C-alpha positions as CSV (number, residue, x, y, z in Angstrom):
1,X,81.8,99.9,69.1
2,X,78.3,101.0,68.0
3,X,76.4,103.5,70.1
4,X,74.3,102.1,73.0
5,X,70.4,102.4,72.6
6,X,68.8,105.1,74.6
7,X,67.1,104.1,77.7
8,X,63.4,104.5,76.8
9,X,61.8,105.3,80.1
10,X,64.4,108.1,80.6
11,X,63.6,109.5,77.1
12,X,59.9,109.5,77.8
13,X,60.5,111.3,81.3
14,X,62.5,114.1,79.7
15,X,59.9,114.4,76.9
16,X,57.4,114.8,79.6
17,X,59.5,117.4,81.5
18,X,59.8,119.3,78.3
19,X,56.2,119.4,77.9
20,X,55.5,120.5,81.4
21,X,57.9,123.5,81.0
22,X,56.1,124.9,78.1
23,X,52.9,125.9,80.1
24,X,52.2,127.0,83.5
25,X,49.8,124.2,84.0
26,X,49.1,121.1,81.9
27,X,46.2,118.7,82.1
28,X,46.8,115.1,81.2
29,X,44.9,115.6,77.8
30,X,47.6,118.5,77.1
31,X,50.4,116.2,78.0
32,X,49.1,113.4,76.1
33,X,48.8,115.7,72.9
34,X,52.4,117.2,73.4
35,X,54.1,113.7,74.0
36,X,52.1,111.1,72.3
37,X,52.5,109.0,75.5
38,X,49.6,106.9,76.8
39,X,47.7,107.8,80.0
40,X,48.9,105.0,82.2
41,X,52.6,105.8,81.2
42,X,51.9,109.5,81.9
43,X,50.6,109.0,85.3
44,X,53.4,106.6,86.1
45,X,55.9,109.2,85.0
46,X,54.0,112.1,86.7
47,X,54.0,110.3,90.0
48,X,57.8,109.6,89.6
49,X,58.6,113.4,88.9
50,X,56.2,114.6,91.7
51,X,58.1,112.2,94.1
52,X,61.5,113.6,93.0
53,X,60.5,116.9,93.6
54,X,60.2,118.0,90.0
55,X,56.5,118.2,89.5
56,X,53.4,119.0,91.3
57,X,49.6,118.3,90.8
58,X,47.6,121.5,91.2
59,X,44.1,119.9,91.0
60,X,42.1,117.6,88.9
61,X,41.0,120.6,86.8
62,X,44.2,122.4,86.3
63,X,46.4,119.5,86.1
64,X,50.2,119.5,86.7
65,X,53.2,121.8,86.7
66,X,56.9,121.7,87.3
67,X,58.4,123.1,90.5
68,X,61.3,125.5,91.0
69,X,63.6,122.4,91.6
70,X,63.8,122.3,87.8
71,X,66.0,125.1,87.9
72,X,68.7,123.2,89.7
73,X,69.0,120.9,86.5
74,X,70.6,124.0,84.9
75,X,73.0,125.2,87.6
76,X,76.1,123.9,85.7
77,X,75.1,125.6,82.4
78,X,77.1,128.7,81.9
79,X,75.5,130.9,79.3
80,X,77.3,132.6,76.5
81,X,76.0,136.0,77.6
82,X,77.2,136.6,81.1
83,X,74.2,139.0,81.8
84,X,71.8,136.1,81.9
85,X,73.9,134.6,84.6
86,X,73.7,137.7,86.6
87,X,70.1,138.3,85.9
88,X,68.4,134.8,86.8
89,X,68.4,135.2,90.8
90,X,67.0,138.7,90.6
91,X,64.3,137.9,88.0
92,X,63.3,134.7,90.0
93,X,63.0,136.8,93.1
94,X,60.7,139.2,91.2
95,X,58.4,136.3,90.0
96,X,58.5,134.7,93.7
97,X,57.3,137.9,95.2
98,X,54.7,139.2,92.4
99,X,53.9,135.9,90.6
100,X,54.1,137.7,87.1
101,X,56.8,136.3,84.7
102,X,59.4,138.7,83.5
103,X,61.9,138.5,80.5
104,X,65.4,139.9,79.9
105,X,66.2,141.0,76.3
106,X,69.2,142.4,74.5
107,X,69.6,144.4,71.1
108,X,70.8,142.0,68.6
109,X,71.0,142.6,64.8
110,X,68.5,145.4,64.9
111,X,66.0,143.6,66.8
112,X,65.4,142.8,70.6
113,X,66.1,139.2,71.4
114,X,64.8,137.5,74.6
115,X,67.5,135.8,76.4
116,X,65.7,134.6,79.5
117,X,62.2,134.3,81.1
118,X,60.7,133.4,84.3
119,X,57.6,132.1,82.6
120,X,58.3,128.5,83.7
121,X,58.3,129.6,87.2
122,X,55.1,131.9,87.2
123,X,51.9,130.6,88.2
124,X,50.4,133.4,86.2
125,X,52.2,132.7,82.9
126,X,50.2,132.6,79.9
127,X,52.8,132.1,76.9
128,X,56.0,130.0,76.6
129,X,59.1,131.3,77.4
130,X,60.2,131.8,73.9
131,X,64.1,132.0,74.1
132,X,65.6,133.8,71.2
133,X,62.2,135.2,70.2
134,X,62.6,138.6,68.7
135,X,60.7,141.8,69.0
136,X,61.0,144.8,66.6
137,X,62.1,148.2,68.2
138,X,58.8,149.7,67.5
139,X,56.2,148.7,68.7
140,X,57.4,146.4,71.3
141,X,57.9,147.8,75.0
142,X,61.3,146.1,75.1
143,X,62.6,147.9,71.8
144,X,61.1,151.5,72.8
145,X,62.8,151.1,76.2
146,X,66.0,150.5,74.5
147,X,65.7,153.4,72.2
148,X,64.5,155.8,74.9
149,X,67.3,155.2,77.2
150,X,70.3,154.4,75.1
151,X,72.8,157.3,74.3
152,X,71.4,159.9,72.0
153,X,73.7,159.2,69.2
154,X,73.0,155.5,69.1
155,X,69.4,156.3,69.2
156,X,69.5,158.6,66.2
157,X,71.4,156.1,64.2
158,X,69.1,153.1,64.9
159,X,66.1,155.3,64.1
160,X,67.7,156.4,60.8
161,X,68.8,152.9,59.8
162,X,66.0,150.8,61.0
163,X,62.8,152.9,61.2
164,X,61.9,154.8,58.0
165,X,59.1,157.3,58.2
166,X,56.4,154.8,56.3
167,X,56.8,152.4,59.2
168,X,56.2,155.2,61.7
169,X,53.1,156.4,59.9
170,X,51.4,153.0,60.8
171,X,51.7,153.8,64.3
172,X,50.3,157.3,63.8
173,X,53.7,159.3,63.9
174,X,54.6,161.7,61.2
175,X,58.2,161.4,61.2
176,X,61.3,160.6,63.4
177,X,60.7,163.8,65.2
178,X,57.3,162.7,66.5
179,X,59.1,159.3,67.4
180,X,61.6,161.4,69.4
181,X,58.9,163.2,71.2
182,X,57.3,160.0,72.3
183,X,60.6,158.5,73.5
184,X,61.1,161.7,75.5
185,X,57.6,160.9,77.1
186,X,59.0,157.3,77.8
187,X,62.1,158.8,79.6
188,X,60.1,161.0,81.7
189,X,57.7,158.4,83.0
190,X,60.5,155.9,83.5
191,X,59.0,152.8,81.3
192,X,57.7,151.9,77.9
193,X,54.5,149.9,76.9
194,X,53.5,148.2,73.9
195,X,52.7,150.6,71.2
196,X,50.1,149.5,68.5
197,X,47.6,151.2,66.2
198,X,45.1,148.3,67.2
199,X,44.6,147.1,70.8
200,X,47.0,144.1,71.8
201,X,45.5,141.4,74.1
202,X,49.0,141.4,75.7
203,X,50.7,144.4,77.0
204,X,54.6,144.7,77.9
205,X,55.8,147.2,80.6
206,X,59.6,147.3,79.9
207,X,62.5,149.1,81.8
208,X,66.3,149.6,80.9
209,X,69.0,147.8,82.7
210,X,71.7,150.6,82.7
211,X,75.3,150.7,83.7
212,X,76.3,154.4,83.4
213,X,74.9,155.7,80.0
214,X,74.8,152.3,78.3
215,X,71.8,150.2,78.2
216,X,73.0,146.7,78.9
217,X,69.6,145.1,78.4
218,X,65.9,145.7,79.1
219,X,63.3,144.0,81.3
220,X,59.7,143.3,80.5
221,X,56.8,142.1,82.5
222,X,53.8,141.0,80.1
223,X,50.3,140.6,81.2
224,X,46.9,140.6,79.7
225,X,45.2,144.0,78.8
226,X,42.2,142.5,80.6
227,X,44.0,142.3,84.0
228,X,44.9,145.9,84.2
229,X,46.1,148.8,82.5
230,X,49.7,149.8,81.9
231,X,49.2,152.8,84.3
232,X,48.0,150.1,86.9
233,X,50.9,147.9,86.1
234,X,53.3,150.7,86.6
235,X,51.8,151.9,90.0
236,X,52.2,148.3,91.1
237,X,55.1,147.0,89.7
238,X,57.6,149.5,88.4
239,X,59.5,150.1,91.5
240,X,60.3,146.3,91.8
241,X,61.1,146.1,88.1
242,X,63.7,149.0,88.4
243,X,64.9,147.2,91.7
244,X,65.5,143.9,89.6
245,X,67.4,146.0,86.9
246,X,69.7,147.5,89.8
247,X,70.3,144.2,91.1
248,X,71.4,142.8,87.8
249,X,73.9,145.6,87.5
250,X,75.3,144.9,90.9
251,X,75.5,141.1,90.1
252,X,77.5,142.1,86.9
253,X,79.8,144.2,89.0
254,X,80.5,141.2,91.3
255,X,81.2,139.1,88.4
256,X,83.8,141.4,87.1
257,X,85.4,141.7,90.8
258,X,85.6,138.1,91.0
259,X,87.2,137.5,87.6
């Protein structure tokens, strides 16, 4: 028996939902470009998503966005990395309270890989969620947070294997000792910020998710440099970021107790 043909209206609705999920707000023009669907079809599908609670119309200028009800579509999904399951509620709570999106990442094969982001939930999101996007240990805030707070023997090994002096020189650091001095500053102030020889348009404010001496993952809040400095971001959001990290560790412990 041959495979049945797909139900085209469902396929088109899913394509539209994917397009809405990529941006915090999308105009009809954006959605036409992303899906290739004609305007009358888009309007009918958008009206259907709104009626079902999965979409909302912001305004005639801003267009449309998804709603938090979309998260219910993934409730049955179990992630390979259990820390994502533990982190999602606390991360969503942060974004509900502060509007800014945050991301969760882990060290993987010498880079920091993004596992989860609240970008689709954030009214202030300015970039796609980028799951499995990777960041270098230096100059990314995520990488610095991991290096600064992981055990000293692990930090020395990572620096030795992955960060030769010629790469550090581009960032204005003479050698690995200069990097160690910089990471000590990160530890004292309690967070890392994007490091670059030229100004980035986007900054990251990152903190570790720690269980004892082990860094399980790192959290980052990314924001445009034009909105605030990293010092201002730390004053406003560092406490909540650290509270989110502690909530993730607590949720992981609860998972372990239940298993």
